[in-house]
Phi, psi and omega in degrees: 000332187325294184291327178294326178295317177297317178297316180301310182292324177295310182292335176299330179278338184266329192301327183285349182249016183214160172238015183294122183300320182292321178295317178296319178298314180297324178294314178297316179301312181292325177296319177298313183291339176264007179062035177262061189291329176296323178292322176299313179300318180297311182296318180297319182288319187270335189236042185299336180277355187257004178216163178275109185301322181291323178295316180293317179301314179299317179298314182295324177294320178296328181279352179058047178271000000 
C-alpha cells in the first residue's frame, strides 16, 4: 500500500482544482488500493464528468469490488 498511500494523499490536495481525467483515474485507483472505498463512492457520485466511466468501471471490475 505504501506508494499508493502517498499518491492518494497527494492527489487529494490536487483533485479539487482540476478536471483532468487521468488525475481523477489515478485518485480513484489509489483510493481503491488504500481501501478508501467511501471516498471512491463520493468521487464517482459527485464528479462523474471528471473521469472516463468505462476506464473506471473496468478497473473496479478487475479489483472485484
